[in-house]
N, C-alpha and C positions, 0 to 999 in steps of 0.2 A: 747521784750528785746533781743538784739543781743547777741549771745553766744561768738562771737569773730569778729574782723574786718578782713576780707580777705585782705591779703597783695597785694598791687598793683604790677603789673609786673615791676620790675626795668629795666632790660635789657634782650632781647631775640633776638637771631639771628642778633645782631648788631644794634638793634633799642632800643631807650629809650621810655618807656611807661609812660603814665599819663592818667588822665581822659579826656574825650572829653569836649569841652566847646562851647558855641554858636559861638564864633569867628572862630571855626574850620569848620563851615558849608560848605563854598565854597570849601576848599581844601579836605574835606571829600567827597563831591560829586564828585570831580575830581578823587579821588581814586576809588570810586565805578564805575565810568564810565570806568576807565582803566581795572578794573577787568571784567566788563561786556563785554567789547570789546574782551578781550583775551579768554573769555569763550563762546563767540558767544551767549550771553544771549539776548533774545528778549525783556526782561523787566528788569529794575533795579529801585531802589529807586530814587525818585526825591526830589527836595528841600522841599516840604511839608512833605514828609515822614521823612526826617531827622529832620525837625523842630519838628515833633511829638515826636521823641526820645529826642531831646535836651531840650524840654519844658515839658517833662512828669511829671505829679504830682504823678503818681503811682510808677514810677521807676526813682527816682532822678538821674540826669545825673552824678553828682559827685561821686556817689557810685556804679553805675551800668554800666559804660562804660569804655573802655580803647582804647587808640590810640597809636601806635608805630610810632615814627618819626625818620628820618635819621639825619645825622649831619647837614644838611641844614634846618631842621625843617619841612620837607615834610612828610605828613602822608603816611605810607607804609603798615600799617595793622590796623585793628580795631576789636573790639568785644563789644557787649552789651547784657545784659540779661533783660528779662521782666517776671514778675510773678504776677498773680492775686491771692491774699491770699485765695480766695474761690475755687481755682482749685488745682488739685494734680499734676500739671506739671508746669515747667517754660520753657521759650524759650531762646535759645542761637543763636545769629546772629553774623556773622563776615565775614572777608575776608582779603586776603593778596595780595599786589601788585604783578602782574605776575613776575616782575624782582626780587622779594624778596622771591619767593616761594622756597621750598625744602631746607629750612634752619632751620626747626623745629619751625618756628614762629606760624604757624596755630595750631600746637599741644599745644604750650605753652599758646596761647590765650584760646583754648578750655579748658585746665586744669584750668586756672584761672576762666573761666565762671562756671565750675562745682563746684569749691570751693565756689564761691560767691552764687550760687543757694543752695548749702548745707546749708549755713548760713541763707539764707532767709527762707528756709523751717523750720529750727530750730526756727527762730524768730517767724514764724507764728504758731508754735506748731504742725507742721505736721511731722510725723515720717519718712515717705518715700519720698525721693526726686527723682523726675523724670525730666530729661532734654529732650526737644524736639527741633529738628532742621530740616531744610528743604534743599533739594538739587534738582537741575534739574537732571532728570534721565540720561542725556547725559553728565554729568560732572564727569568724573572718578576721578579727583584729590580730589574734595570735598567728593565724595562718599568713596574714599579710606581712607581719614582722619577719617571720622566717623566710618567706619568699623574697622579700627585699634584701635580706642578708645573704642570699645565695644558697639557701637550703633547697633540697629536692625531696619530694615524697618518695619513700622507698618501701613502705609496708602499710597494710591496713589491718586493723583489729576490729572485729564485730562484737558488740554486746548482743547477747541472745537471751530470749525470754521464753518461758514455757508455763502455761497455766497448770495448776495442780488439781483441777477438778477430777481428773483420772490420772492415776500413777501407773506406769508400765510395770509389768512383772518381768524381772530379768535376774533369775537366781545366779549364784556363783557358778562358774564353769567347773567341770569335773577336775578334781585335784587342787582346787583353790577354795579357801573359805574366807569369809568376811568377818572382821572383828572391829569393834568400836576403837577409835583412836584413843591412845592413852599416852601420858607423858613418858612412860617407860619405853614406848616405841619411837619417841621423838628423834633420837639420833639415827636409828636405822632407816627411818623414813627420810630424813635429810639426805643420807647417802644414796638412797634409792632415787630421790628427787634429782640429785646432781647427775646421776647416771641416766635417768629417763630423759632429762632435758639437754643432755650433751649434744644432741643433733638438732636442737630447736634454734631457730634464728633469734639472735639477740640475747640468748641465755648465757649466764655466767654462773659458775658454781657458787652456792651459798655457804658461807662460813657458818660455824656453829654460833658465832655471835649474831650474825644477821638472822639466822633461822630462829634464834631465841626471841627476836623482836616479833616475828610472825606468831609464834606460839603464845606470846604474852600480850598480843594485841587485844585491845578491849572488845573488838568485834569478832574475834575468833570463837568458834563454837565447837569445842571438842566433841560434844554429844552429837553433833550433826556430821562428824567426820569419820571416815572409815578406812581401814587398811585391809588389802587383799593379801593373804599369806599363802604360800605354797604349802599344801598339806603334808607333803613328804619331807621337805627340808626346813620349813619354818621361815624361809626367806620372804622378803617383801616382794610381791609381784606387782603391786600397784597401790594407789592411795588416792583419796580425795579429802581435801581440807576445806571446810566451809565456814562462812562468816554470816553475820547479821548486822546490818547497819540500821540502828534505830532512827536515824534521820531520814532514811529513804522514803518512809511513808509520807512525811511532810512535803517532800519534793516531787514524788511521782505518784502518790496516792495508792500505793499497794504494798502489801507485806511480802517481802522476798527473802528466800534463802539463796545465798550466793556461793557458788563453788569457786573458791579463790584459786585453787590449783588442783589439777587432776593429772596423774602420770601413771604410765605403765612401763615397766622395764622391758627392754627389747625381747628377751626370750619368751615373754608371756603375751606379746602383742598378737592380735588376730585370734584370740581365744575367747573373747567375750568378757574380758575383765573390766574394760572401761564401761560398757553398757551396764554391767552389774553394779559397779560403783555409782554410776549416775542414778540408776533406779533406786538404789539404797538411799542416796542423798535425798531424792525427791520424797521418798516415804518418810524420812526423818523431818524434812521441812514441813510436810503436810501435818504430821503428828504434832508439830510445834505450833500449828496455827497459821502457817504461811499459805499464801494464795498462789504464789509463783515461784519458779526456780529460775535463777539467772546465772550467767557466766559470760566470760569473754574468750574469744578465740582468734588466733592468728589465721587470717583467711587463706594463707599459703602453707599452713602447718604440714610438714612432710608426712605425718602419720594419718592424714585425712580426717583430722578431728572435726572440722566443720561439717563434713558429710555425715559423720556419726551423730552430731548434735541435731542436724536436720531430721535424720531418721528417728531420733528420740523425741521429736516434737517441738524442738526449740525453733524459734523464728528470729531473724536478725531485727534489731531495734535501732541501733545507731552505730557509728564507726569512730574509731580513734586512728589518727594518722601518725606514722613515724617519719621523721624528717632527718636527713643526713647532710652533712657538709664536710668536705675534705678541706682542711686548712692549708 
């Protein structure tokens, strides 16, 4: 039961605020593209990512989003929150049009998000509310906003890159065979993913609904993705799901295959499953005409993933920072 209804932002910095709606999808994406261009971001949300927010079952859009529009009805700022009732943190995401920054709009949106998450924690019967947000390390404006609001950096994630001039050979370990990903394997891979990431910092189980957004994302490449199966039982030992962003070449000048998620279930760790999956992904990328393989990694991953990637020839490129604040 909600303790109170957080009030919507009426007006801030000359913008009128309301909840986002599905009809906002195109103009919202254009706002995100303007922000990404000004911040020299090499990645930004795309249509499928926004659809996931607008159609969320866990975080209904009418109660968990806000958009600030100018007098012409053009979106100039946005914010939304996401929270899993089984976790002790909630997420705050947002941005402000470059032409509308330095008017206190970002701070107003962030304060609204904090109030909303306080209410959601109270509704879930959790005493301590923690907000988590992410920035690129090279983004001083966003970093400054969070620092002034009392956030503390708690984790770093490295984007890593590897040229594909030569692809390593790493066959499947004894007792495991690799098969191309298929839709029929989607649900068992989801369950394997939730198990594999249960001990990863900041990870929460993915529902079938959320998993469906990943598998239907316009950038997902099933033909580049692989599942490692136990030869004796047929169980999923590990998996890698890869993506291709057609906009990346324009922003970074190279063709990349991106490993969106790589996981190995605990009983199969330390047996060479992860290197085999990575090598298989690289071979698929190269066959598709890619010049580089790319991925992101938690620098403190308990499985030692960063060390594996370094040994596989990946090198760090840039970092993303996770910030937390206890309300």
